[in-house]
C-alpha positions as CSV (number, residue, x, y, z in Angstrom):
1,M,11.8,20.2,-19.6
2,A,8.3,21.7,-19.4
3,K,7.1,23.4,-16.2
4,V,3.5,23.3,-15.1
5,E,1.9,25.5,-12.6
6,L,-1.1,24.0,-11.0
7,N,-4.1,26.1,-10.0
8,P,-5.6,25.9,-6.5
9,A,-8.3,23.4,-7.7
10,L,-5.6,20.9,-8.6
11,R,-2.5,21.4,-6.4
12,Q,-0.9,18.0,-6.9
13,I,-1.3,14.7,-8.7
14,R,-0.1,11.4,-7.3
15,G,-0.4,7.9,-8.7
16,Q,-0.6,6.4,-12.2
17,L,-2.7,8.0,-14.9
18,D,-2.7,7.4,-18.7
19,G,0.6,5.4,-18.7
20,F,2.6,7.8,-16.5
21,V,3.5,7.9,-12.8
22,Y,2.9,11.2,-11.0
23,R,4.5,11.9,-7.7
24,V,5.9,14.7,-5.5
25,R,9.5,14.6,-4.7
26,Y,11.2,17.3,-2.6
27,G,8.2,19.4,-3.0
28,K,8.2,19.3,-6.8
29,Q,5.8,17.4,-9.0
30,T,7.5,14.8,-11.2
31,I,6.2,12.7,-14.0
32,S,7.8,9.5,-15.3
33,K,7.1,6.3,-17.1
34,P,6.4,3.3,-14.8
35,P,9.4,0.9,-14.4
36,D,9.5,-2.1,-16.7
37,M,9.8,-5.1,-14.4
38,S,9.1,-7.7,-17.1
39,R,12.8,-8.9,-17.3
40,V,13.5,-8.9,-13.5
41,K,14.8,-12.2,-12.2
42,W,13.6,-12.5,-8.6
43,S,15.7,-14.4,-6.2
44,P,14.1,-17.3,-4.3
45,A,14.0,-15.2,-1.1
46,Q,12.3,-12.4,-2.9
47,V,9.7,-14.7,-4.4
48,E,9.0,-16.2,-1.0
49,H,8.7,-12.8,0.6
50,R,6.3,-11.6,-2.2
51,N,4.2,-14.7,-1.6
52,R,4.1,-14.1,2.2
53,F,3.1,-10.5,1.6
54,R,0.3,-11.6,-0.8
55,R,-1.0,-13.9,1.9
56,A,-0.8,-11.1,4.5
57,V,-2.8,-8.8,2.3
58,A,-5.4,-11.6,1.8
59,Y,-5.7,-12.0,5.5
60,A,-6.1,-8.3,6.0
61,R,-8.8,-8.1,3.4
62,A,-10.7,-11.0,5.0
63,A,-10.3,-9.3,8.4
64,M,-11.7,-6.0,7.1
65,A,-14.7,-8.0,5.6
66,E,-15.5,-9.6,9.0
67,P,-17.4,-7.1,11.2
68,K,-16.2,-8.4,14.6
69,V,-12.6,-8.7,13.5
70,R,-12.7,-5.3,11.8
71,A,-14.0,-3.7,15.0
72,V,-11.0,-5.1,17.0
73,Y,-8.6,-3.7,14.4
74,E,-10.4,-0.3,14.3
75,Q,-10.2,0.0,18.1
76,E,-6.5,-0.9,18.2
77,A,-5.8,1.4,15.2
78,M,-7.3,4.3,17.1
79,Q,-5.1,3.7,20.1
80,Q,-2.0,3.3,18.1
81,G,-2.6,6.0,15.5
82,K,-2.4,3.5,12.6
83,R,-4.7,2.2,9.9
84,P,-6.7,-1.0,10.7
85,F,-5.7,-2.7,7.4
86,D,-2.0,-2.0,8.1
87,L,-2.3,-3.5,11.6
88,A,-3.9,-6.6,10.1
89,V,-1.0,-7.1,7.6
90,S,1.4,-6.6,10.5
91,D,-0.4,-9.2,12.6
92,Y,-0.2,-11.8,9.8
93,F,3.6,-11.5,9.9
94,K,3.7,-11.7,13.7
95,G,1.5,-14.8,13.6
96,R,-1.5,-13.2,15.3
97,D,-4.8,-14.6,13.8
98,L,-8.0,-13.1,15.1
99,F,-10.1,-15.6,13.2
100,G,-9.0,-18.6,15.2
């Protein structure tokens, strides 16, 4: 296994780049291939949850695009120490709709 020592200009890499996944685990940089999910058979409950999450993300994107709704989420996010987008996703699952 190769060991790489990163200089101060590039201390750590995270994310996917050139077909590899870079992450830090237990303080050490790791590199791996992304998982092959092409043969996974999702259960009906998993499919439904993935669809609900897709709709939640769509709601959050719409909320961040609307200035008045975004302002509400930014204010709440500051008070709670969270990100506005994450609050919007959470609100979708709780049934809170600031558009209506």
